[in-house]
LOFIFI-419215 format. One line per 10 residues: number of its first residue (from 0); their letters; for each residue x, y, z of N, C-alpha, C. Coordinates in pm, 1 decimal, decimal comma. Each point is the difference from the previous one (the first is absolute). Example, Ala and Ser with C-alpha at 12.3 -4.5 7.8 and 13.67 -1.06 7.14 Angstrom:
BEGIN
0 = AS = 1319,0/-569,0/780,0/-89,0/119,0/0,0/90,0/120,0/0,0 | -35,0/105,0/-72,0/82,0/119,0/6,0/-77,0/109,0/73,0
END
This chain:
BEGIN
0 = MKAALIIAAG = -297,8/-569,3/1205,5/20,6/61,8/-111,1/93,5/-95,0/-79,1 | -26,9/-35,5/-125,5/89,3/18,4/-135,6/3,0/77,8/-92,5 | 161,0/23,6/-37,5/8,4/124,1/-47,4/81,1/-30,7/-95,3 | 43,3/11,7/-173,8/33,2/33,4/-97,7/89,1/99,9/-19,6 | 164,5/-61,0/-15,8/140,6/108,5/-57,7/1,6/-23,9/-149,4 | -48,5/60,6/-90,8/62,4/35,1/-87,1/131,5/63,8/-58,5 | 149,2/-78,0/-58,1/66,9/-0,8/5,2/-9,2/84,3/-164,4 | 43,8/128,7/-36,8/10,8/39,8/-43,5/103,4/73,1/-70,5 | 125,1/62,6/74,3/76,7/50,7/-4,6/200,6/-50,2/-12,3 | 70,0/-6,7/-26,3/103,3/-63,3/11,1/29,3/-83,2/-211,1
10 = RTADQSDFEP = 43,1/-160,7/11,7/58,6/-28,8/-95,2/-121,0/-185,7/-14,1 | 1,9/12,2/-83,9/-95,7/-162,0/-27,1/115,8/-129,6/14,2 | -14,6/-81,7/7,9/62,7/-124,7/29,5/146,1/-6,5/-121,6 | -8,5/59,8/-54,4/67,5/3,3/-184,3/22,6/162,3/-62,9 | 27,5/43,4/193,4/64,9/139,4/-5,7/-82,1/132,3/-94,2 | -51,0/-48,6/-76,5/-108,8/106,6/-71,6/-131,0/124,2/94,1 | 54,9/91,0/5,6/-171,1/89,3/45,1/-79,4/-27,0/-23,3 | -133,3/-21,7/128,2/-99,4/-30,6/66,8/-99,4/94,1/-70,9 | -100,9/-73,2/-156,2/-86,2/97,0/-28,3/-153,3/-9,5/31,8 | -9,6/36,7/107,2/-157,6/-14,8/51,0/-103,9/137,8/-56,1
20 = EKELGTISAI = 60,8/55,0/-135,2/-105,0/54,7/-23,9/-44,4/-83,3/-184,0 | 94,7/-138,8/-34,8/-52,2/-89,4/-75,5/-68,6/-31,3/-22,4 | -47,4/-38,0/-89,1/-224,5/43,2/-33,3/20,9/-238,7/-0,9 | -98,1/-9,3/38,9/-42,3/-129,6/-75,0/-176,4/-38,9/60,4 | -5,4/-21,4/-150,7/-125,6/47,3/6,8/-38,1/113,9/-44,4 | -87,5/83,4/59,8/-62,1/136,1/-13,7/75,4/92,2/130,0 | 76,5/-83,2/100,9/-12,8/26,9/122,0/232,1/43,4/37,6 | 23,2/60,4/83,6/147,2/28,2/78,8/42,2/-157,7/36,2 | 74,9/-16,2/-54,2/29,8/-99,8/137,6/17,9/28,1/205,4 | -28,2/111,7/32,4/41,2/52,6/81,4/-154,6/-19,4/81,0
30 = QRIALVFQMA = -137,9/52,4/-102,2/-135,0/1,3/46,9/-17,0/-131,1/-58,9 | 32,5/-117,4/-35,0/-40,0/-102,3/-20,4/19,7/-102,6/110,9 | 166,6/-18,7/51,1/-43,3/4,4/140,4/-23,0/44,9/102,2 | -30,9/123,6/-17,2/-50,4/50,5/109,6/-185,3/-62,5/58,7 | -31,2/20,0/-171,3/-147,8/-81,5/30,5/-51,7/-166,9/-66,2 | 109,5/-89,7/26,3/42,4/-88,0/77,3/-22,5/0,1/163,9 | 78,6/59,4/33,8/-2,0/27,2/192,9/-144,2/13,7/43,0 | -28,8/95,2/-53,7/-118,8/61,2/67,6/-145,4/-61,6/-47,6 | 27,8/-105,0/-171,0/-143,3/-90,9/5,1/12,2/-113,9/86,2 | 176,4/-27,0/115,9/4,3/-114,7/70,9/-43,4/62,2/157,6
40 = GVERIVVVCE = -26,4/112,2/-22,6/-75,8/30,6/157,6/135,9/93,2/71,0 | 91,6/6,2/-139,3/139,8/46,9/161,8/-11,2/160,9/17,1 | -59,1/70,5/105,9/13,2/119,8/16,4/94,9/70,1/-14,4 | 142,9/26,1/2,2/71,8/48,0/18,5/121,0/-37,6/-54,2 | 32,1/123,3/-148,4/129,8/-6,8/-78,3/81,1/95,4/-8,8 | 52,1/-82,1/34,5/144,9/84,8/10,5/128,8/38,9/-158,8 | 9,2/50,4/-53,7/88,9/21,1/-134,4/169,6/53,5/58,5 | 95,6/-70,4/-19,9/105,3/60,8/-23,8/11,8/23,6/-130,1 | 83,7/144,5/-20,5/16,4/62,7/-162,4/70,2/122,3/-1,2 | 55,6/-46,9/-98,1/100,7/138,9/9,4/-32,1/157,5/-7,3
50 = EEKSQVEKLA = 20,6/73,9/102,4/-60,0/139,9/-10,3/47,1/49,1/-158,4 | 52,4/-18,1/-36,3/49,6/33,2/-161,5/-142,8/-42,8/-101,7 | -92,6/-58,7/53,4/-75,2/-52,7/-132,9/-113,7/-31,2/49,1 | -68,2/158,4/45,2/-115,2/46,9/30,4/-155,7/-10,7/-55,7 | 38,6/-74,6/-146,2/-92,8/-85,8/-59,6/-24,8/-86,8/84,3 | 34,9/-80,0/76,1/-10,3/-128,6/40,4/-124,7/28,9/63,4 | -24,5/131,0/125,7/-71,4/56,4/126,3/-84,0/50,5/-136,1 | -25,0/90,2/-82,2/-57,4/30,3/-102,5/-104,6/-99,6/-39,3 | 37,4/-141,7/-77,4/-28,3/-117,3/-82,1/-142,9/-3,1/128,0 | 29,6/-43,0/185,1/-67,2/-58,5/38,3/-12,0/113,2/118,2
60 = SHMSLEFLHG = -51,5/99,2/7,3/31,8/93,7/58,2/-152,3/31,5/54,8 | -110,1/-81,0/-80,3/-170,3/-61,0/53,5/-24,7/-90,4/94,5 | 120,5/-128,4/-6,6/30,8/-84,7/16,1/24,4/-52,5/240,8 | -24,6/113,1/36,1/28,0/-5,4/158,2/102,3/-97,4/24,1 | 117,6/67,1/-85,4/132,8/-74,9/45,0/53,0/63,5/104,5 | 150,6/-26,6/45,7/94,4/113,7/81,3/112,4/-66,4/-39,5 | 61,9/117,6/-53,7/161,7/-8,0/-60,1/128,5/20,1/75,9 | 35,1/-53,2/-17,7/181,5/27,0/28,0/63,3/-18,3/-83,4 | 118,9/144,4/27,5/128,6/9,9/-111,9/91,1/-142,0/13,2 | 9,8/-71,3/-45,4/102,5/1,5/7,1/146,8/40,1/-103,4
70 = SRNAGMLDNV = 61,7/-160,8/-49,1/106,5/97,2/-83,1/104,0/-88,1/-111,8 | 21,0/48,1/-130,5/-8,0/-73,3/-144,0/109,6/-78,7/66,4 | 169,7/32,1/56,8/72,8/-74,9/26,3/-30,5/-103,9/104,2 | -96,4/9,6/80,3/-7,8/-79,9/90,0/-19,0/-122,7/-42,5 | 116,8/-131,3/127,0/-113,1/-90,0/-69,4/-178,0/-90,5/50,8 | -26,9/-82,4/-117,2/-155,9/-47,0/110,0/-69,9/-2,2/119,8 | 101,8/-107,3/112,1/52,6/3,0/129,9/24,2/101,9/98,7 | 59,6/140,5/-95,8/-4,5/106,9/75,8/-149,1/88,7/-53,5 | -10,4/-57,1/-74,7/-163,1/131,2/-16,1/-102,7/-88,9/65,6 | 30,0/-109,8/10,6/-126,0/-159,2/91,2/-19,5/69,8/107,9
80 = RLGLAYLHGK = 167,9/61,1/109,2/-14,3/17,2/177,8/-63,4/172,6/-29,5 | 38,2/90,9/-100,5/-90,5/90,0/35,0/-146,7/7,8/-6,8 | -82,4/-83,0/-124,9/-94,9/-66,6/38,9/-54,1/-22,7/181,2 | 118,0/-174,5/34,9/-48,7/3,6/133,8/-9,1/57,6/103,4 | 154,5/66,7/-54,8/-27,0/137,2/145,1/-147,6/62,1/-31,9 | 13,9/68,6/-67,9/-143,5/64,2/-17,1/-143,6/-60,6/78,8 | 27,5/-134,5/-37,5/-156,5/-103,3/33,9/2,1/-61,6/135,0 | 111,1/69,2/84,8/53,5/-87,0/123,6/-23,0/74,1/91,8 | -154,9/-161,6/42,0/-136,7/112,6/141,1/-95,2/-15,5/-78,8 | -23,8/25,1/-121,4/-91,6/81,4/-73,6/-103,8/-153,1/-74,2
90 = CTAALISRVD = 14,3/-102,1/27,6/-41,3/-123,9/-111,0/59,8/-107,3/101,5 | -94,4/-143,2/-5,6/82,1/-156,4/25,7/85,4/-13,6/-133,6 | 10,9/-30,2/-61,5/69,5/-15,7/-171,5/3,4/65,4/-34,5 | 103,3/-26,6/-144,9/-5,3/70,0/-86,5/-8,0/-83,1/-155,7 | -73,1/-19,1/-88,0/8,8/-7,6/-108,2/96,7/46,5/-125,7 | 161,8/0,2/10,5/103,6/73,4/-89,1/28,4/-84,5/-106,9 | -29,2/93,7/-112,0/-12,5/-34,0/-171,2/87,9/140,0/-50,4 | 34,1/-53,4/-104,8/129,0/79,2/-70,1/-153,4/55,1/-158,6 | 19,2/130,4/-22,6/-115,4/52,8/-106,8/31,8/-81,4/-129,1 | 103,0/-32,0/-34,5/28,7/-64,9/-166,4/-17,4/-223,4/62,9
100 = VPLFSVETVR = -128,3/-16,3/55,3/-36,1/-121,7/28,6/-141,8/56,5/6,1 | -80,2/53,8/-85,7/-138,2/74,8/42,6/-97,6/-91,9/-20,4 | 28,0/-119,1/-48,9/-184,4/-158,0/-56,1/-3,2/-56,5/78,7 | 1,1/-25,7/147,6/-13,5/-72,5/83,4/-126,1/-15,1/56,9 | -62,1/-66,4/0,6/-159,9/-22,1/40,2/-72,8/100,6/121,2 | -112,5/1,1/5,8/-48,2/21,8/64,1/9,5/-80,5/151,0 | -93,3/-133,8/-96,2/51,7/-130,4/80,6/99,8/-37,8/77,0 | 139,1/-18,3/-44,2/127,3/71,1/11,9/-33,3/17,7/154,7 | 41,2/186,3/-33,3/-40,3/38,9/63,6/-36,3/-24,6/173,2 | -177,9/-82,1/-3,2/-40,9/-21,4/62,5/35,1/-136,5/96,4
110 = QLMSMAETGV = 51,8/-59,8/-86,8/76,4/-136,2/31,0/90,3/-15,7/117,9 | 95,0/141,7/-59,4/67,6/72,3/166,1/-36,6/24,1/30,0 | -52,6/27,6/71,3/-136,1/99,1/83,9/-39,6/-72,2/120,7 | -40,2/-78,6/-30,4/-43,9/-123,0/21,2/100,8/-68,9/43,3 | 104,6/-24,5/53,0/88,0/-80,6/4,2/57,2/-14,0/160,3 | -55,1/-80,1/101,1/67,0/16,3/149,1/105,1/-1,1/57,9 | 66,3/-40,6/-145,6/178,3/11,0/88,6/65,1/86,1/-8,4 | 108,5/86,9/151,1/73,3/87,0/22,1/111,0/-2,7/-115,2 | 68,5/129,7/-28,2/144,9/-58,7/-45,8/-5,9/72,0/-151,2 | 29,5/-62,1/-115,4/-45,2/81,8/-153,2/-84,9/-152,2/-66,6
120 = CVPTLHGSIG = -118,3/39,4/-17,5/-71,5/-90,9/-151,0/87,6/24,4/-167,4 | 2,4/-68,5/4,2/55,3/22,7/-219,7/-53,8/-76,6/-61,1 | -42,8/55,4/-96,3/-112,0/-51,8/-86,5/148,4/-104,8/-104,6 | -91,3/-132,7/-7,2/135,8/-95,4/-158,7/-102,1/-3,6/-54,7 | 21,5/22,7/-82,5/22,6/-81,8/-187,5/97,4/-103,6/-49,1 | -71,7/-136,7/-9,6/113,6/-109,7/-50,6/160,2/10,0/76,0 | -27,0/86,7/183,0/126,5/0,0/36,8/49,3/97,6/-21,2 | -65,5/109,9/-44,6/89,4/99,2/-1,8/-38,7/100,1/110,1 | 47,4/104,3/44,0/-7,2/79,7/77,4/-125,3/137,6/-105,7 | -102,6/64,2/53,3/-30,8/127,5/-62,8/-46,9/124,9/61,7
130 = YPMLLDAAYF = -86,8/62,1/-16,7/-35,6/128,3/94,7/-163,7/-29,0/-51,1 | -50,4/44,9/159,8/26,0/90,8/110,3/71,1/-103,7/106,4 | 59,1/62,7/108,4/51,5/-66,3/48,0/-81,0/16,4/126,7 | -67,8/-19,5/160,8/-62,9/15,9/101,6/127,7/-21,8/130,2 | 48,9/140,8/65,5/33,3/-34,3/100,8/-96,0/45,8/104,8 | 102,9/-89,1/151,9/-90,8/18,1/80,2/64,3/137,0/77,6 | -46,8/57,8/54,5/64,1/190,5/45,5/67,0/-67,5/122,3 | -54,0/-179,0/55,0/143,0/12,2/107,0/120,4/-24,8/-84,3 | -6,9/33,2/-153,0/183,9/-66,0/-22,1/54,6/148,1/-64,1 | -105,1/80,2/9,0/49,6/139,3/-78,7/163,6/-0,4/62,9
140 = ESVLYYNGEA = -24,4/108,4/133,6/170,8/-1,1/-12,4/129,3/-80,4/8,4 | -31,6/-145,0/-76,1/83,2/-119,3/0,0/56,9/62,2/-153,3 | -149,7/84,1/-73,1/52,9/80,9/-142,2/86,8/110,3/2,2 | -31,5/42,5/156,3/8,4/162,5/3,7/166,5/30,6/68,1 | 27,1/-125,9/39,9/78,3/2,6/100,0/158,9/-102,3/-73,0 | -38,8/-47,7/-146,5/106,1/-98,2/-63,3/77,9/119,1/-52,0 | 156,5/-64,9/28,7/105,3/79,8/-96,1/80,4/6,7/-118,1 | -47,3/-155,1/-33,7/35,8/-15,5/-137,8/-41,8/78,3/-96,4 | 61,8/-51,5/-149,3/-80,5/84,6/-96,6/-41,7/-155,8/-98,3 | -117,2/-30,7/26,7/-41,4/-77,0/-105,9/-171,0/-37,9/-2,7
150 = RLLDALAAAA = -4,4/-90,1/-66,9/-190,4/-31,5/-18,1/-34,8/30,0/157,0 | -144,0/15,4/-9,7/-137,4/13,7/87,7/-45,7/-157,4/54,8 | 66,7/-59,1/-78,4/-21,3/-150,3/27,6/105,7/-79,0/119,6 | 152,2/94,7/-136,7/156,2/-13,2/106,0/-20,1/11,6/212,1 | -22,8/106,6/-3,4/-86,2/88,5/104,0/-39,6/-70,5/107,2 | -134,8/-92,5/-127,6/-73,8/-46,2/135,2/38,6/-132,8/11,7 | 74,7/-8,4/-25,1/119,2/-192,4/-36,3/96,3/6,4/158,7 | 56,6/176,2/-24,9/83,6/-13,2/94,1/-30,7/47,5/134,4 | -141,0/28,1/-34,7/-75,7/57,9/202,7/-52,2/-216,3/40,5 | -19,1/-42,0/-112,1/2,0/-101,2/32,6/-221,6/-2,5/-37,7
160 = VPLHRVSVED = -16,8/61,2/-28,7/-166,9/13,9/27,3/-37,3/-95,5/-87,2 | -121,0/-53,5/96,4/-35,3/-73,5/-77,5/-101,9/10,2/-152,9 | 46,5/-112,7/-118,8/-18,5/33,6/-132,6/-118,8/-82,9/-37,3 | -102,6/20,2/-41,9/-128,8/-109,1/-28,9/-79,4/8,6/-132,1 | 30,8/-68,4/-112,4/-21,2/-30,4/-120,1/-141,3/-17,3/-32,8 | -77,6/138,9/-48,3/-128,4/-30,5/-45,0/17,2/-54,4/-152,3 | -95,5/-106,7/-49,7/56,0/-69,3/-148,9/-107,8/106,1/-27,5 | 3,7/27,4/-126,5/-156,2/34,9/-82,4/-18,5/-4,4/-169,6 | -54,3/-18,5/-57,0/-46,2/-3,6/-157,6/-15,8/166,7/-1,1 | 90,1/120,0/-67,7/9,2/111,4/5,9/125,2/15,7/-55,8
170 = AGVLTDVGNE = 23,6/-16,6/-148,4/97,5/8,7/-45,6/64,7/235,0/-18,3 | -100,0/109,5/83,8/20,1/59,8/28,5/84,9/60,6/119,9 | 35,5/-73,8/82,8/101,7/-29,7/97,0/157,3/26,1/-77,5 | -42,3/-85,1/-67,8/176,2/35,7/-99,3/50,0/85,8/-56,9 | -112,9/57,9/-73,5/11,7/41,9/-94,6/-30,6/167,4/-35,3 | 196,6/63,9/-71,8/-16,4/81,8/14,9/-47,1/85,2/-107,6 | -4,9/147,2/39,9/-26,5/108,1/-127,3/84,0/-46,0/-155,0 | 153,1/-66,8/19,9/46,6/-49,1/-83,4/-43,8/-25,6/-95,9 | -16,1/-106,6/30,2/-72,3/-121,0/-74,3/-121,5/29,7/-62,3 | -36,4/73,7/-140,7/-94,6/40,1/-53,3/-99,9/-68,6/-31,5
180 = AGCSRLVAEH = 29,5/-127,1/-97,6/-62,9/-140,1/-6,8/-130,5/-41,1/145,9 | 107,8/-46,7/87,6/-68,0/-26,9/141,0/-150,6/78,3/15,5 | 92,1/129,2/-1,8/-82,3/91,5/116,6/-121,7/29,5/-89,8 | -2,3/46,1/-166,5/-99,0/-44,8/-69,6/-109,8/-112,9/15,5 | 26,1/-111,4/2,2/-65,2/-99,2/28,5/-92,2/-30,2/134,4 | 92,9/83,2/79,2/-38,8/5,3/150,4/-121,6/119,2/8,3 | 41,7/155,5/-56,1/-75,3/84,5/4,9/-129,4/-32,8/-47,4 | -35,4/-81,5/-108,7/-101,4/-67,2/-45,8/-94,5/-78,9/61,2 | 46,9/-67,9/49,5/-18,6/-145,4/147,0/-24,9/95,0/160,0 | 31,6/123,0/9,9/34,7/19,3/135,0/-120,0/99,9/133,6
190 = DLAAMHFDLR = -48,1/-23,1/71,8/-88,7/90,6/88,2/-109,6/115,7/-67,5 | 151,9/43,8/0,8/-49,5/161,3/-31,6/-95,6/-18,2/-134,0 | -8,1/-108,1/-70,5/-24,7/21,4/-242,3/-165,9/-3,3/92,7 | 4,9/-103,5/119,0/-194,8/8,4/-3,4/-24,4/92,8/68,1 | -193,4/9,4/-5,2/-26,2/147,0/89,7/-25,4/-49,2/117,7 | 42,0/122,4/65,8/21,5/3,4/157,9/-86,1/118,5/14,6 | -49,0/41,8/109,7/-56,5/132,8/49,7/103,6/38,0/77,4 | 19,2/160,3/18,8/41,9/43,9/86,6/-53,6/137,0/47,7 | -39,0/-3,6/136,2/-51,9/120,1/57,8/109,3/58,2/101,4 | -30,4/153,8/-37,2/3,1/168,8/24,2/-75,9/42,2/75,2
200 = ILLRCERAFY = -41,7/-53,3/121,7/-78,2/114,8/146,2/15,9/125,6/-10,3 | -37,2/133,6/-70,0/9,1/124,7/65,2/-164,8/42,5/76,2 | 59,0/60,7/101,6/-80,7/48,7/88,2/-41,5/152,9/-93,8 | -118,4/81,0/85,7/-9,8/121,1/-117,1/-97,1/68,6/57,4 | 35,9/134,9/98,9/-144,4/90,8/71,4/-31,7/53,9/-163,5 | 34,5/156,9/3,8/-30,3/88,6/-133,7/99,9/-49,0/-108,3 | 114,8/-66,8/46,8/96,1/-36,4/-67,0/77,2/-135,2/29,8 | 50,5/-29,6/-63,9/81,6/-175,0/-13,6/124,6/63,3/102,4 | 18,3/-76,0/115,1/63,1/60,2/87,3/136,9/-123,6/50,1 | -33,2/-112,9/16,1/3,8/-83,1/59,9/-24,5/-156,7/-83,2
210 = GPGTHQLLRL = 159,8/-49,9/-56,8/11,5/-120,9/-47,3/154,2/-55,1/114,2 | 47,3/-120,3/-171,3/105,0/-79,5/21,2/124,5/63,9/-2,0 | -3,6/141,8/-38,4/111,4/86,5/25,8/40,5/97,9/98,7 | -141,5/60,0/60,4/26,0/45,0/143,9/-46,8/-83,0/72,4 | -5,9/-127,9/35,7/-35,4/-90,4/48,1/156,6/-64,8/72,4 | 126,5/-35,2/-130,1/111,1/3,0/14,9/105,4/121,1/89,6 | -46,1/67,7/-67,0/83,6/163,7/9,4/-41,2/-16,5/183,7 | -126,9/-20,4/77,6/-2,5/31,4/153,1/35,7/-106,8/47,1 | -14,2/-98,9/-84,2/102,4/-148,9/86,0/83,3/-52,9/-34,3 | 98,9/130,5/-68,5/171,7/-26,7/7,3/59,5/152,2/145,1
220 = TEETGSLSEA = -135,4/102,2/-43,8/38,0/138,3/90,0/22,4/-54,8/182,2 | -108,1/-67,3/11,4/4,9/-70,6/185,8/53,6/-88,0/-7,5 | 51,2/-129,9/-132,8/156,0/-99,7/51,5/111,9/138,4/38,8 | 28,2/51,1/-83,3/118,5/76,4/-49,8/-20,5/139,0/93,1 | -105,9/61,5/28,4/10,0/152,0/114,6/58,6/116,3/-134,5 | -47,4/-31,6/-88,9/35,7/117,7/-89,2/-104,6/-3,9/-119,8 | -23,3/81,6/-85,7/-37,0/31,9/-68,4/78,4/-53,7/-145,2 | 107,4/117,8/14,7/74,0/-34,8/-68,3/115,9/-53,9/-50,0 | -0,2/-127,6/60,0/89,2/-142,0/-5,2/-138,8/-103,9/-64,1 | -157,0/37,5/47,4/-17,9/-60,4/-45,9/-92,1/4,4/-153,2
230 = CRLMGISYSK = 38,9/155,7/-14,4/-27,1/4,0/-204,7/115,8/-52,7/-45,1 | 149,6/-6,7/55,0/79,5/-18,6/-55,1/37,3/-111,0/10,4 | -91,9/-126,4/100,6/-1,6/-165,6/-93,8/-97,9/-29,9/-94,4 | -106,3/101,4/-22,0/-80,1/-4,9/-85,4/57,0/74,1/-102,9 | 67,4/55,7/-46,8/45,6/41,6/-69,2/-116,6/135,1/-49,5 | -2,5/113,2/62,9/-96,3/84,7/-13,8/110,0/122,6/44,0 | -56,1/81,8/-96,5/29,9/155,6/62,1/-64,3/12,0/126,6 | 107,2/54,9/99,4/-45,4/70,8/175,4/-166,7/38,2/-30,3 | 50,1/109,3/-130,8/-129,8/145,6/-35,2/-159,7/-110,7/-6,5 | 51,4/-131,8/-153,5/-106,3/-67,3/-28,8/-69,3/-33,8/207,2
240 = GRKLIFQTEQ = 81,1/-6,2/48,1/-17,2/-135,8/115,7/-102,2/137,4/90,8 | 46,2/125,9/-8,5/-53,1/79,1/107,6/-107,3/11,5/-65,0 | -42,5/-16,2/-153,7/-146,7/70,5/-29,8/-121,4/-146,0/16,6 | 60,4/-93,0/24,2/-109,8/-134,6/2,8/0,9/28,5/182,7 | 43,1/63,6/57,9/-56,0/-24,1/148,2/-47,3/92,4/-29,2 | 49,2/152,5/-11,7/-133,2/123,8/-14,0/-87,0/-56,8/-79,0 | -94,4/-95,1/-57,2/-99,8/19,6/-87,7/-37,1/-104,0/80,5 | -1,5/-104,8/86,6/-43,6/-105,0/87,1/-63,4/85,9/137,6 | 141,3/97,2/4,5/-70,1/86,2/156,2/-108,8/96,5/-68,1 | -1,5/90,1/-91,6/-95,4/83,8/-38,5/-105,0/-163,9/14,3
250 = QLGQPVIESQ = -39,7/-41,0/-145,9/-120,7/-73,2/36,5/-80,9/-28,2/102,7 | 113,6/-57,6/130,9/-86,9/-65,4/107,8/-16,9/106,1/97,7 | 89,1/77,3/-9,6/-4,6/116,7/101,1/67,9/-48,8/119,3 | 104,6/-100,2/-33,5/19,3/-15,5/131,8/185,1/-24,8/-55,5 | 105,3/10,2/101,9/87,6/-1,2/30,0/47,8/-165,5/-37,9 | 117,3/-26,2/-109,7/42,6/-167,6/46,7/114,9/-23,2/10,2 | 107,7/151,9/13,1/109,2/-15,1/-5,8/83,7/102,9/160,1 | 18,8/-8,0/32,0/62,0/100,5/54,6/167,2/-6,0/32,3 | 27,1/156,2/-11,5/156,9/26,1/-80,1/54,8/56,5/86,2 | 169,0/-44,5/56,1/62,1/114,5/85,2/76,9/29,9/-46,2
260 = QGGRTGGCST = 52,4/132,2/-16,9/90,2/62,4/-75,3/155,3/-19,2/76,6 | 135,5/-16,7/-76,4/75,9/57,1/72,9/55,7/-89,9/144,1 | 69,1/58,9/95,3/63,2/26,8/92,9/165,3/-145,1/-20,6 | 14,5/-30,9/150,0/169,2/-44,4/-9,6/-69,6/-139,8/-16,0 | -75,6/-84,9/-20,4/-29,9/-159,6/-103,4/-1,2/46,1/-71,5 | -20,7/142,0/-72,4/-128,7/-31,0/-125,9/-183,1/34,9/-36,2 | -31,4/-9,2/-98,7/-118,6/75,9/-20,5/-51,9/-213,3/-4,6 | -131,7/-2,7/23,5/-57,1/-115,0/16,1/-236,1/-55,8/-19,9 | 6,3/-27,1/-84,6/-124,5/-10,4/-23,3/-68,9/-144,8/72,1 | -133,6/4,0/46,6/-77,2/-93,1/112,7/-119,7/19,5/-105,0
270 = LTEHGHALMN = -90,7/-127,2/-1,9/-130,8/9,0/-44,4/-100,4/7,5/150,3 | -64,2/72,7/-42,2/-170,3/49,1/110,5/-24,2/-127,0/1,1 | -108,4/10,8/96,4/-65,6/-134,9/24,7/-129,2/13,9/-81,2 | -0,5/137,0/-73,8/-110,4/-59,0/-139,7/60,3/-39,8/-100,1 | 145,2/47,2/-13,3/67,2/-87,6/-117,2/30,8/-179,5/59,7 | 14,8/8,4/121,8/8,3/-166,5/43,4/-176,0/-77,1/-64,8 | -62,9/109,1/9,2/-112,4/-90,6/-10,8/-84,8/-35,5/-145,2 | 57,3/99,6/-52,0/7,3/5,8/-111,5/50,4/-117,0/-49,2 | 153,0/31,1/-17,7/101,4/-174,6/-66,5/-75,7/-137,1/45,3 | -27,0/36,8/135,1/-57,9/-139,2/19,5/-99,3/-71,3/-32,0
280 = SYSAFCAEAR = -144,8/122,7/-63,4/-121,2/-45,3/-66,0/-2,9/-50,7/-139,3 | 103,4/119,1/-44,1/45,5/-62,4/-116,8/21,8/-57,8/-74,8 | 96,1/-103,5/157,2/88,0/-114,0/-90,1/-152,7/-165,3/49,1 | -26,0/81,6/100,2/-154,6/-97,3/-19,8/-104,3/-27,0/-54,9 | -3,0/105,8/-52,2/-101,7/29,5/-110,0/52,7/-82,0/-130,1 | 107,5/19,5/11,0/65,8/-54,6/-192,5/41,7/-127,5/51,4 | -11,4/-30,0/102,3/31,7/-148,5/-29,8/-136,9/-48,8/16,6 | -113,3/-12,9/36,1/-104,2/-53,5/21,7/-101,9/39,1/-180,0 | 113,6/82,9/-59,3/-84,1/62,7/-135,3/34,4/-97,4/-68,9 | 132,2/-67,1/-8,6/76,4/-28,9/-108,8/-24,3/-113,1/2,7
290 = QCVGKLFTKY = -61,3/-83,3/114,9/-65,2/-144,0/22,1/-136,9/5,8/-55,6 | -164,3/113,0/13,5/-55,3/-15,4/-58,3/43,5/26,0/-181,9 | 11,4/138,5/-32,5/43,8/-37,1/-114,1/90,2/-122,0/-90,4 | 122,6/-53,0/57,6/4,4/-132,8/-68,7/-117,7/-128,0/9,1 | -100,6/13,3/117,8/-87,5/-42,2/-19,5/-94,9/41,9/-178,1 | 3,0/103,1/32,8/-137,0/56,9/-138,0/111,1/-82,1/-105,7 | 135,1/13,4/-5,9/88,4/8,8/-132,6/34,6/-157,8/-24,9 | -51,8/-32,2/28,0/1,1/-180,4/42,1/-131,9/-37,8/-125,3 | -100,8/132,5/102,7/-130,3/-57,6/-57,1/-53,3/9,9/-166,3 | 25,5/137,8/-5,5/41,4/67,8/-94,0/40,7/-30,0/-139,4
300 = FASDAPFED = 165,5/-43,2/24,1/94,8/-2,6/-69,4/90,8/-139,8/-13,8 | -6,9/-46,4/150,7/41,8/-159,4/-32,6/-61,1/-133,6/-49,6 | -76,3/30,9/-113,9/-72,9/-116,3/14,7/-3,7/-41,7/-140,1 | -34,5/-87,1/-55,2/6,2/-15,2/-170,5/-96,6/47,2/-19,5 | -83,6/122,7/-19,4/-97,8/36,9/-91,0/7,7/85,2/-33,5 | -34,7/78,4/-141,9/18,7/85,8/16,9/-25,6/114,4/4,8 | 94,5/140,1/31,6/-71,1/90,9/5,6/-93,0/54,3/-36,8 | -119,7/119,4/160,7/-103,0/-40,2/-93,8/-36,9/137,8/26,3 | -78,5/106,1/-45,1/6,2/172,6/-27,1/-108,1/6,4/116,4
END
């Protein structure tokens, strides 16, 4: 599985603050870049943001992202390291991007994801390297153990990580939010300007009880062994997480999480057999449903014929 890492903490290339909340079109930069990754098929998206900027988590709270807290005073490379350390062992490769370069296309992301080369694959426009960059997981440690203070590409070069340039016709790989004229033009032409569908499936008995949010909560609880840590990564309160689990168990009449309190090694949370089955069935169901709905969307909306009542 390929993941995405969005850096929204620290400083931009010109040493100004990142502005993940800045609107481009009718949505924020953080929402735009996350949507592009999701449209390209990226299942796991991690955002490194500043803890003081809680509006970032609020803006993207419904998007099933994972949040790590970086430092405003840290360099770009330090915040990349934070994200790669978290993703180490969880994915086969990571698409690394900066929130101030949010207008690359879905096709560019798909093109990078299709590359078979190991090392790092970078998009280039007229010879200039842009974002996102795809780094093979085999080279995460090359970045994590690099001691210098330099750019990501310098760290990769120092470790002799193979560099593969992918020529694209996509001005968004180089256009940052400080280029207002360039951004305005690209927003009008961007993939998100075209109609597309967004499928969010809710399971219900008497009440709706299971959807993307609760699904992510179970997945992260299984991975971390801690419900509170899962809540922290999602940017929600522990009380809200407990409420989601309670609603699910109430409607199903079955426990989905088992918690062990305290002790010398601390408490832990694990999924029950029923919790595992629910999570796996929901994943498979959603994947198949998206394929079916995609065909219906093409039939009814992606044609030259006008919409019919």
